[in-house]
matplotlib code that plots the C-alpha trace (Angstrom):
import matplotlib.pyplot as plt

x = [10.4, 11.6, 10.0, 8.8, 12.3, 15.8, 17.8, 15.0, 17.8, 19.1, 15.3, 15.0, 18.1, 16.9, 13.1, 13.9, 16.6, 17.6, 15.8, 17.8, 19.7, 23.5, 22.1, 26.3, 27.3, 24.3, 24.4, 22.5, 24.9, 27.9, 26.0, 24.7, 21.4, 20.1, 19.3, 16.0, 17.2, 15.1, 17.4, 20.4, 19.5, 18.4, 21.5, 22.8, 21.4, 23.3, 25.9, 27.3, 28.1, 31.6, 30.6, 27.3, 29.1, 31.4, 27.8, 26.1, 29.1, 29.8, 25.8, 23.3, 22.9, 23.6, 24.3, 27.7, 28.1, 24.5, 26.3, 28.8, 27.3, 25.0, 28.4, 29.8, 26.4, 26.4, 30.4, 30.1, 27.2, 25.9, 25.5, 24.4, 22.6, 20.6, 17.3, 13.7, 12.0, 7.9, 6.2, 3.3, 1.2, 1.0, -2.0, -1.9, 1.4, 0.9, 3.7, 5.0, 7.1, 10.0, 11.4, 13.8, 13.9, 17.3, 19.0, 16.3, 14.9, 11.1, 11.0, 13.0, 11.6, 12.7, 12.5, 8.3, 9.6, 10.6, 7.6, 6.0, 8.7, 8.1, 4.3, 4.7, 7.3, 3.9, 2.0, 3.9, 7.3, 10.5, 14.1, 16.6, 19.8, 19.1, 20.7, 20.4, 22.0, 22.3, 21.4, 23.0, 20.8, 16.8, 14.6, 11.7, 10.1, 7.9, 5.3, 7.5, 6.6, 10.0, 11.5, 14.9, 18.1, 17.7, 16.7, 16.6, 17.6, 17.5, 16.7, 17.0, 14.9, 15.8, 12.6, 12.1, 9.9, 6.8, 5.2, 2.3, 1.7, 4.9, 5.3, 1.8, 3.2, 5.6, 4.6, 3.1, 7.2, 7.6, 5.7, 3.7, 6.5, 8.8, 7.4, 6.7, 10.2, 10.9, 8.6, 10.2, 13.7, 12.5, 11.0, 14.3, 14.5, 16.4, 13.7, 15.2, 16.8, 13.0, 11.1, 11.9, 9.9, 6.8, 7.5, 4.4, 2.5, 5.6, 5.7, 1.7, 2.6, 5.8, 3.9, 1.4, 3.5, 3.4, -0.3, -0.5, 1.7, -0.8, -3.9, -6.2, -6.8, -5.9, -5.8, -3.0, -1.8, 1.0, 2.3, 5.4, 8.7, 11.6, 13.9, 11.3, 11.5, 8.1, 9.5, 12.3, 10.1, 7.6, 10.4, 12.7, 10.4, 9.2, 9.2, 5.1, 5.5, 6.1, 6.9, 5.6, 7.9, 6.4, 6.1, 3.0, -0.1, -2.1, -4.5, -2.7, 0.6, -2.1, -5.4, -4.1, -2.5, -5.8, -3.2, -0.7, -2.7, -0.4, -2.1, -1.1, 0.8, -2.9, -3.2, 0.3, 2.0, 0.2, 0.9, 1.4, 3.2, 2.3, 5.8, 6.2, 2.8, 2.7, 4.4, 2.5, 0.8, -3.0, -2.8, -6.3, -7.3, -7.0, -9.9, -7.2, -8.2, -12.2, -10.4, -8.4, -11.4, -13.4, -10.4, -10.6, -14.4, -14.7, -11.1, -12.3, -12.1, -13.2, -10.5, -12.3, -14.8, -13.0, -14.4, -11.5, -10.7, -7.3, -6.2, -3.1, -3.4, -2.2, -0.2, -0.1, 3.2, 4.6, 6.0, 4.2, 5.9, 6.0, 6.5, 7.4, 5.6, 2.9, 2.5, 2.6, -0.8, -0.2, -1.9, -6.0, -6.2, -3.8, -4.9, -3.1, -0.3, -1.7, -2.1, -5.1, -6.3, -7.0, -8.2, -11.8, -13.5, -15.0, -11.7, -10.3, -13.3, -11.8, -8.5, -8.5, -6.1, -4.1, -0.3, 0.7, 4.0, 5.3, 4.9, 8.2, 10.9, 13.6, 16.0, 20.5, 22.1, 22.0, 18.1, 18.3, 20.9, 19.5, 21.9, 19.7, 15.9, 14.7, 16.5, 14.8, 12.8, 11.1, 10.1, 8.2, 6.5, 5.3, 4.0, 2.7, 1.2, -0.3, -3.5, -4.9, -4.2, -8.4, -9.2, -13.2, -13.9, -11.3, -12.3, -16.5, -15.3, -13.8, -17.6, -19.4, -17.1, -16.8, -19.9, -18.9, -20.0, -23.6, -22.6, -20.1, -20.5, -20.6, -17.0, -16.1, -16.3, -15.1, -11.8, -11.7, -12.0, -9.4, -6.9, -7.8, -7.6, -4.2, -2.6, -4.5, -3.0, 0.6, 0.5, -1.5, -1.9, -2.3, -5.7, -4.4, -5.4, -6.5, -8.4, -6.6, -4.1, -7.2, -8.3, -5.2, -5.0, -8.8, -9.4, -5.7, -7.3, -10.3, -7.6, -6.0, -9.7, -10.8, -8.3, -9.1, -12.7, -12.0, -10.1, -13.1, -14.9, -12.7, -12.4, -16.0, -17.9, -21.3, -21.3, -18.6, -20.9, -18.0, -18.2, -16.6, -15.2, -13.9, -16.3, -18.7, -16.4, -13.2, -11.7, -9.9, -6.3, -6.9, -7.2, -11.2, -10.8, -12.9, -10.4, -7.7, -9.1, -5.7, -4.2, -2.0, -3.7, -2.1, -1.8, 1.6, 2.8, 0.7, -2.1, -1.9, -1.1, -4.1, -6.5, -5.7, -4.7, -6.4, -3.8, -4.0, -3.5, -4.0, -6.1, -7.8, -8.9, -10.5, -10.1, -10.9, -8.4, -9.7, -9.0, -9.8, -13.2, -14.1, -13.4, -11.3, -10.7, -10.8, -7.6, -6.5, -4.5, -3.1, -3.0, -0.9, -1.4, 1.0, 1.0, 4.4, 3.9, 5.1, 3.9, 1.2, -2.2, -0.3, -1.0, 1.5, 1.0, 3.4, 3.6, 2.4, -0.4, -2.3, -4.2, -8.2, -6.5, -4.6, -7.3, -10.2, -7.3, -7.4, -11.1, -10.5, -8.7, -10.6, -13.2, -11.8, -10.5, -14.5, -15.9, -12.5, -15.1, -18.3, -16.4, -14.2, -10.6, -9.4, -9.5, -5.5, -4.4, -5.2, -4.2, -1.1, 0.2, 1.2, 0.2, 1.9, 0.0, 1.4, 0.4, 2.0, 3.3, 4.0, 4.6, 0.3, -0.8, -4.5, -6.4, -9.9, -11.9, -13.2, -10.4, -11.8, -13.2, -9.9, -8.3, -10.6, -10.3, -6.4, -5.8, -8.5, -6.7, -4.1, -5.0, -7.4, -4.2, -7.3, -7.2, -9.6, -10.9, -8.9, -9.7, -11.3, -11.3, -13.2, -14.3, -16.6, -16.1, -16.2, -18.0, -17.4, -20.4, -19.1, -21.4, -20.4, -20.8, -21.1, -18.5, -18.3, -16.6, -18.4, -18.4, -14.6, -13.5, -15.6, -13.9, -10.2, -11.2, -12.1, -9.0, -7.1, -8.6, -10.9, -13.8, -15.8, -16.6, -17.6, -19.5, -22.0, -25.7, -25.3, -23.8, -26.0, -27.8, -24.6, -24.0, -25.8, -25.4, -26.1, -23.0, -21.0, -19.8, -21.6, -19.3, -17.5, -21.6, -21.1, -17.9, -18.0, -19.3, -21.3, -22.2, -23.6, -22.9, -24.3, -22.1, -18.5, -20.0, -21.8, -18.2, -16.3, -18.8, -18.3, -14.6, -12.6, -12.4, -14.4]
y = [-35.3, -35.0, -36.3, -35.6, -37.2, -36.9, -33.0, -30.4, -28.0, -30.5, -31.3, -27.1, -26.6, -29.2, -27.7, -24.2, -24.1, -21.3, -19.3, -21.4, -19.1, -20.1, -16.8, -16.2, -15.6, -12.9, -10.6, -7.4, -6.0, -6.7, -4.0, -0.5, -0.5, 1.7, -1.2, -3.3, -6.8, -8.3, -6.1, -7.1, -11.2, -10.2, -8.4, -11.5, -14.3, -12.2, -11.1, -13.1, -11.4, -9.7, -7.8, -6.9, -5.5, -3.3, -2.4, -0.9, 0.8, 2.9, 3.1, 3.1, 7.0, 7.6, 10.1, 9.7, 9.7, 11.2, 14.6, 12.6, 10.3, 13.6, 15.6, 12.5, 12.7, 16.1, 16.3, 12.3, 12.6, 9.2, 6.8, 4.0, 3.7, 0.8, 2.8, 2.7, 4.1, 4.7, 6.2, 8.9, 10.6, 13.8, 14.5, 17.9, 18.0, 14.8, 13.0, 10.9, 11.1, 9.9, 9.8, 8.6, 7.7, 7.1, 9.6, 12.4, 13.6, 13.5, 15.1, 13.0, 12.2, 8.5, 5.6, 4.9, 1.0, 0.8, 1.5, -1.3, -3.8, -3.4, -2.0, -2.2, 1.3, 2.3, 0.3, 1.3, 1.8, -1.1, -1.0, -1.6, -0.8, 2.6, 4.0, 7.4, 10.5, 13.5, 16.5, 20.0, 21.8, 20.5, 23.4, 23.2, 20.8, 22.0, 23.3, 25.3, 23.2, 22.2, 19.0, 17.2, 17.0, 14.2, 10.4, 6.9, 5.5, 1.3, 0.3, -3.8, -4.5, -6.6, -8.2, -11.8, -13.3, -15.6, -19.0, -19.3, -22.9, -24.9, -22.9, -24.2, -28.1, -27.2, -27.4, -31.4, -31.8, -30.3, -30.2, -28.5, -27.6, -27.3, -25.4, -23.1, -22.7, -22.4, -19.3, -18.2, -18.2, -16.7, -13.5, -13.1, -14.7, -17.2, -19.8, -21.6, -18.0, -16.4, -18.7, -19.5, -21.5, -20.7, -22.2, -22.2, -19.3, -17.5, -19.0, -16.9, -14.1, -13.9, -15.3, -12.8, -10.2, -11.6, -10.8, -7.4, -8.4, -11.4, -10.3, -7.1, -4.7, -6.0, -3.6, -4.2, -2.9, -4.0, -2.1, -3.0, -2.4, -1.2, -3.4, -6.3, -6.1, -4.8, -2.4, -4.5, -7.1, -5.8, -3.1, -5.9, -8.4, -6.1, -3.2, -2.4, -2.0, 1.4, 3.5, 6.1, 7.2, 10.6, 13.5, 14.4, 12.1, 14.4, 13.5, 14.4, 12.3, 9.4, 9.2, 11.8, 15.2, 17.3, 19.4, 17.1, 14.2, 11.4, 8.9, 8.7, 5.5, 4.2, 3.5, 3.7, 0.8, -3.0, -2.4, 0.9, 1.4, 4.0, 3.7, 5.1, 6.3, 8.1, 10.7, 10.8, 13.8, 13.9, 17.7, 19.2, 20.6, 17.6, 15.7, 12.6, 11.0, 10.8, 8.9, 6.8, 6.7, 5.2, 3.7, 0.7, -0.2, -0.5, -0.1, 2.8, 6.8, 9.8, 12.7, 15.4, 14.2, 11.0, 8.0, 5.4, 2.0, -0.1, -2.8, -1.5, -3.1, -1.2, -1.5, 0.4, 0.3, 2.0, 1.8, 0.8, 0.9, -2.2, -3.6, -7.3, -9.0, -7.2, -3.3, -0.8, 0.0, 4.0, 3.0, 3.4, 1.3, 0.3, 2.7, 5.8, 5.8, 6.3, 10.2, 11.9, 12.4, 8.2, 7.6, 7.3, 4.3, 4.2, 4.2, 1.7, -0.9, -1.4, -2.8, -6.0, -7.4, -6.4, -8.0, -8.2, -7.0, -7.2, -10.8, -10.8, -10.8, -8.4, -9.0, -9.6, -9.3, -13.5, -13.5, -11.6, -14.2, -17.4, -19.6, -20.8, -18.7, -18.4, -15.4, -11.9, -10.6, -14.3, -14.7, -11.3, -11.8, -15.4, -13.6, -10.9, -12.7, -15.3, -12.5, -14.0, -17.9, -19.0, -19.9, -19.5, -23.6, -24.3, -21.6, -22.1, -25.3, -23.7, -21.7, -25.2, -27.3, -23.3, -20.8, -17.8, -16.8, -15.8, -12.1, -10.8, -7.6, -7.4, -5.4, -8.9, -11.1, -9.0, -8.6, -12.4, -14.2, -11.5, -12.8, -16.3, -16.6, -14.9, -17.6, -20.0, -19.2, -18.3, -22.0, -24.1, -22.8, -26.3, -26.2, -29.5, -28.3, -31.2, -30.0, -29.4, -27.1, -25.3, -25.3, -23.3, -20.6, -19.6, -19.5, -16.8, -15.2, -14.8, -13.0, -10.4, -9.1, -9.6, -7.5, -4.9, -5.0, -4.7, -1.8, -0.3, -1.8, 1.0, 3.7, 4.0, 1.3, 2.2, 2.4, -1.7, -4.2, -7.3, -10.7, -12.9, -12.9, -16.3, -19.5, -21.1, -24.5, -23.2, -21.5, -17.8, -16.9, -15.8, -11.9, -12.5, -12.7, -9.9, -8.5, -7.7, -4.7, -3.5, -6.7, -6.6, -8.9, -8.3, -5.3, -3.1, -2.5, 0.8, -0.8, -3.2, -1.7, 0.9, -1.6, -3.4, -1.2, 2.2, 5.3, 8.3, 11.5, 9.9, 8.9, 7.6, 9.9, 8.9, 11.1, 11.1, 10.6, 13.6, 13.9, 17.3, 18.2, 14.1, 11.5, 8.1, 7.1, 6.8, 6.9, 6.6, 9.3, 8.8, 12.2, 12.8, 14.7, 16.1, 18.5, 20.6, 22.2, 26.1, 27.3, 30.4, 28.3, 27.2, 24.7, 23.5, 21.6, 18.9, 16.5, 17.4, 19.3, 22.3, 25.3, 24.0, 21.0, 24.1, 25.9, 22.7, 22.5, 25.8, 25.4, 22.6, 24.3, 27.1, 25.1, 23.3, 26.9, 28.0, 25.0, 23.4, 23.2, 21.8, 19.4, 17.9, 20.0, 22.7, 26.0, 27.3, 23.7, 24.2, 27.9, 27.0, 24.6, 24.6, 21.6, 19.2, 18.2, 15.7, 13.8, 10.5, 9.1, 12.7, 11.4, 11.4, 15.0, 15.4, 18.3, 18.6, 19.2, 16.2, 15.7, 18.1, 15.6, 14.0, 16.6, 17.7, 14.1, 13.1, 17.2, 16.6, 13.3, 14.6, 16.8, 15.0, 11.9, 9.3, 6.8, 6.6, 2.9, 0.4, 0.7, 3.4, 5.7, 9.0, 11.4, 14.5, 19.0, 20.7, 24.0, 26.9, 25.9, 22.4, 21.1, 17.8, 18.2, 15.6, 15.5, 13.8, 10.4, 8.4, 5.5, 4.8, 6.7, 3.2, 0.2, 2.5, 2.0, -1.6, -2.2, -0.9, -3.2, -0.1, -1.5, 1.8, 5.0, 7.8, 10.3, 12.8, 11.9, 13.9, 10.5, 8.0, 8.2, 6.6, 4.0, 1.5, -1.9, 0.2, 3.0, -0.2, -4.2, -6.5, -6.7, -4.0, -3.2, -6.7, -6.0, -2.0, -0.6, 3.3, 5.7, 8.4, 11.9, 15.1, 16.9, 17.0, 16.1, 13.2, 12.0, 12.9, 10.6, 7.6, 8.0, 7.3, 4.0, 2.9]
z = [-22.5, -19.2, -16.1, -12.5, -10.3, -10.5, -10.1, -10.0, -11.3, -14.5, -15.3, -15.3, -17.4, -19.5, -19.7, -20.8, -22.5, -23.8, -20.9, -17.9, -15.8, -14.1, -11.4, -10.5, -14.0, -14.4, -11.7, -11.9, -9.5, -11.7, -14.5, -12.5, -10.1, -12.7, -14.9, -14.4, -14.6, -17.3, -18.9, -17.6, -18.2, -21.9, -22.8, -21.4, -23.0, -26.2, -26.1, -22.9, -19.5, -20.2, -23.7, -21.9, -19.0, -21.4, -23.3, -20.5, -19.2, -22.6, -23.7, -21.4, -20.5, -17.1, -14.6, -14.8, -18.3, -19.8, -21.0, -22.5, -25.0, -25.3, -26.7, -28.6, -30.6, -30.8, -32.6, -34.0, -35.7, -34.7, -31.3, -30.3, -26.6, -24.1, -23.6, -23.3, -26.4, -26.8, -29.2, -29.2, -32.2, -32.5, -34.5, -35.0, -36.4, -38.6, -37.0, -34.9, -31.6, -29.9, -26.3, -25.4, -21.1, -19.7, -22.5, -21.2, -25.2, -24.7, -28.8, -31.6, -35.0, -36.2, -39.1, -39.5, -40.4, -37.6, -36.0, -38.6, -37.6, -33.8, -32.9, -29.4, -29.5, -29.6, -26.9, -24.0, -25.2, -25.5, -24.0, -26.5, -28.4, -30.5, -32.6, -33.2, -36.1, -35.2, -37.6, -37.6, -39.3, -38.8, -37.9, -39.6, -41.7, -45.3, -43.6, -41.0, -37.9, -35.7, -35.8, -34.0, -34.7, -33.3, -35.7, -33.8, -37.1, -36.0, -33.0, -31.5, -29.0, -25.7, -24.7, -25.1, -27.5, -25.1, -26.3, -23.4, -24.7, -23.9, -20.7, -19.7, -20.9, -19.9, -15.7, -15.7, -16.4, -12.0, -8.9, -7.2, -5.0, -7.5, -9.4, -6.7, -6.0, -9.8, -9.7, -6.5, -8.5, -11.2, -9.3, -8.2, -4.5, -2.7, -1.7, 1.6, 2.5, 2.5, 3.5, 7.2, 9.8, 8.2, 3.8, 3.5, 4.1, 3.5, -0.9, -0.3, 0.5, -1.8, -4.7, -4.2, -5.3, -8.9, -9.6, -10.7, -14.0, -14.5, -13.8, -15.6, -13.3, -9.8, -7.5, -4.9, -1.2, 0.8, 3.3, 6.2, 7.4, 5.1, 3.5, 2.8, -0.4, -1.9, -4.9, -5.2, -7.6, -10.0, -11.0, -11.7, -13.4, -16.7, -18.6, -18.6, -14.4, -13.8, -10.4, -9.4, -6.1, -4.3, -6.5, -7.7, -9.0, -11.8, -14.4, -16.4, -15.9, -14.4, -17.4, -20.7, -20.7, -22.8, -23.7, -26.0, -26.2, -25.1, -22.7, -19.1, -17.1, -16.3, -20.1, -21.8, -19.0, -17.1, -13.3, -11.9, -8.0, -5.7, -4.6, -1.0, -1.0, 1.9, -0.3, -3.2, -3.7, -5.8, -7.5, -5.9, -8.5, -11.8, -10.9, -10.6, -7.9, -8.4, -11.6, -10.1, -7.5, -11.2, -12.6, -9.5, -10.2, -13.5, -15.5, -17.5, -16.9, -19.5, -19.5, -22.1, -24.2, -24.7, -22.5, -22.2, -21.0, -19.2, -18.0, -15.5, -12.8, -9.2, -6.3, -3.8, -0.9, 1.6, 5.1, 8.6, 11.9, 13.7, 17.3, 17.4, 14.8, 14.4, 13.0, 15.5, 18.2, 17.8, 14.1, 14.4, 11.1, 8.5, 6.1, 8.6, 5.9, 2.6, 1.7, 3.2, 0.0, -0.2, 2.5, 1.3, 2.9, -0.5, -2.9, -0.5, -0.9, -4.6, -3.4, -4.0, -1.7, 0.9, 1.8, 5.6, 4.9, 7.5, 7.6, 5.0, 6.0, 6.0, 3.4, 2.5, -0.7, -0.7, -0.3, -3.6, -5.1, -6.2, -8.0, -10.6, -12.5, -16.2, -17.7, -16.1, -19.2, -20.2, -16.9, -16.7, -20.1, -19.2, -16.1, -18.1, -21.1, -18.0, -18.7, -21.5, -20.5, -21.0, -17.7, -17.1, -17.7, -14.9, -12.6, -12.9, -11.8, -8.5, -7.8, -8.0, -5.2, -3.0, -2.8, -1.7, 2.0, 2.1, 2.9, 0.7, -1.7, -4.9, -4.5, -2.2, -4.5, -7.3, -5.4, -4.3, -8.0, -9.1, -6.8, -6.3, -10.2, -10.2, -7.9, -9.8, -13.4, -11.6, -9.8, -12.0, -15.3, -16.7, -14.4, -12.7, -9.4, -6.3, -4.0, -1.5, -3.0, -3.9, -0.9, 0.5, -2.5, -2.2, 1.9, 1.1, -1.6, 1.0, 3.8, 2.1, 1.5, 4.1, 6.0, 3.5, 4.9, 8.5, 8.5, 6.3, 9.2, 11.9, 9.8, 8.5, 11.0, 10.0, 6.6, 7.0, 9.0, 10.0, 7.3, 6.8, 3.3, 1.5, 1.2, 3.3, 3.5, 4.7, 7.3, 6.1, 8.6, 11.9, 10.4, 10.5, 14.2, 15.6, 18.1, 16.0, 13.4, 13.0, 11.9, 15.7, 18.2, 22.2, 23.7, 24.4, 27.9, 29.2, 27.2, 29.8, 32.6, 32.1, 31.5, 34.3, 37.7, 38.8, 38.4, 40.3, 37.4, 33.8, 32.0, 28.2, 25.8, 22.5, 19.4, 16.1, 12.7, 10.2, 6.8, 5.8, 7.3, 6.7, 9.8, 8.5, 11.9, 15.6, 18.1, 21.7, 23.7, 26.9, 29.2, 32.5, 34.7, 37.8, 40.6, 41.0, 44.8, 45.2, 41.6, 41.5, 39.4, 36.4, 33.6, 31.1, 28.4, 26.9, 23.6, 20.0, 20.3, 18.2, 19.7, 19.6, 22.5, 23.7, 24.3, 25.3, 28.4, 29.4, 29.5, 32.0, 34.0, 34.4, 34.9, 38.6, 39.4, 39.7, 40.9, 42.9, 46.7, 44.9, 43.7, 46.8, 46.3, 48.3, 46.4, 48.0, 46.2, 43.0, 43.4, 45.4, 42.9, 39.0, 37.1, 34.5, 31.4, 29.0, 26.1, 25.6, 22.1, 21.3, 17.7, 17.3, 18.1, 18.1, 17.5, 18.4, 21.6, 22.8, 25.0, 27.5, 30.0, 29.7, 30.5, 33.6, 35.1, 34.6, 36.1, 38.9, 40.0, 40.5, 42.7, 45.6, 44.4, 44.1, 41.2, 38.2, 37.8, 35.5, 32.0, 31.5, 28.5, 27.9, 25.5, 25.6, 25.6, 28.5, 29.1, 31.6, 32.7, 33.6, 30.5, 28.8, 25.2, 21.8, 19.6, 16.5, 15.2, 18.2, 16.7, 15.3, 19.1, 20.7, 17.8, 18.7, 22.5, 22.0, 20.4, 23.1, 25.9, 27.2, 28.0, 30.2, 28.3, 30.4, 27.1, 26.2, 26.4, 23.7, 21.3, 22.6, 19.5, 18.0, 20.7, 17.7, 16.5, 13.1, 13.9, 15.4, 15.5, 17.5, 19.5, 20.2, 21.8, 24.4, 25.4, 26.0, 29.4, 27.9, 30.3, 29.1, 31.3, 31.4, 33.4, 35.1, 38.5, 36.8, 35.2, 38.3, 40.8, 38.1, 36.9, 40.4, 41.8, 44.5]

ax = plt.figure().add_subplot(projection="3d")
ax.plot(x, y, z, "-o")
ax.set_aspect("equal")
plt.show()
């Protein structure tokens, strides 16, 4: 047995003989990007690099050769291909139905002996070499049921077999740092290139991407810039992971198709990846979102008359605009990139971890070329088998030394436990972990859940009260800082200017973000107004907007025309000049009447050339009689104002009942100066710089 010390590469080669891979001899790029890396590694291990490359070129059905292969099968009568084979049972017809993914055959017959040899064909399917026969005379069977002309005669799987006890035992031969580097290499990364100047933190970030394979029913989200490898990892590590990229998600394809009784992805895969989550759409009439919410909570769902359970982990991946090293300030909360159907706080509270993808580097080809690793198919199967590793006694011992924070909910505890337990099984499968190592993992697990909680506080501040998540004797990452509600410390240049200097014709409007008829957050909208002499009293609005915002501006302008003298504005100036009003951050269209007071103040300030006070934000609808009316979503708006550094808030006195600790975090209430107003005249007296 190898001992710690000496060259790590030599010790890995000796300890993992048979599954050790010199990566330069096995690059997936050499074999076409349509094949997952685990399959390439398996083929190279079985046939050698040169023969594997020939097999893939000739036998893998792609857009290039699929029709040619079908032609060969039809006219020769026999064909060998590389494909993913899955088998389902049709009880109505009393037959097994085979499905070939790459060959695009949905209903083939197969040799029943294959199901005895490879029962996993009925449990999500396998990749392998498939021998096909073609029967030109196959039309119907003795019971007049149609049969397929395609017959699967033989199958040789290309997925590794593993020995979990040996894996656990081999962990003893490597230090923690050596083991983590081996995990990263086997996941397809070059450790020295990706870890950069923050190796300790980044190694946990990259390893976190593996956790959905290691732990059952782990719900995780990662948002970040493009080209950071969000999708690459899980899709290439295991055939049990399925990537749903955009498109329509229905109860039939996710859970159970009631017409065919075919299990959906949740029941047939171990990891479901909602890739490019912003573009995924959910069928409104299928109940898919309700089923998803139930499954994320309990691992169970009901479909038709039957109740089902499954252990699939769910991963939600998407792109996020980043400025510098943090998410763009344009987001009111970091779940904004989700489709409207998923921007439901009750559903998002079931997320166990939020990986900050903006901390990951953009990956180059060299970052994904480790010089050596374990065979990907072997490594992927090991990760999945860790789900069955008994870890209860080790976890209970951890909790004896590290009690939970007292205010954590049951969902918080479930989330932190699943994330931390997955980390422990991945890095310390033998249970031999030091106190500093355990503390580091536990603090990071708490941070990943805390980031979810911070977004929920933004979306529904009355429902989700700020509280610490993690362990009472450990400090979590600075994500817990109250000022960092959206995961973004600091402000941009426009915010800094408006917060520190009085400004003529420029004011911040507070707006609510909605999904359907539900308010899901708040945001700021900077409104700029300027006077154009020589006009005819018209007002022009630029920037992305809808009809109700235009009506709100017109109502504010009409009020100014009618009440110019009482407001101290020259009537001739209002009637003889045009007003240009612009919505800054044009890409962020907002709708609704809550900007009425802001429109009026910006135009009044421009007409009298008098600056408005710094750090001011306003909200309220303006009537033609000069009343400032209440608007919805005030709590979310005030949190947005606080996030952008605004500290003086004008709002309708009708909204004052919502400005309480029941609806808002204490920190926000302490930092904001809330000024209730009843009329436009009240607002004008208070809004201008002294």
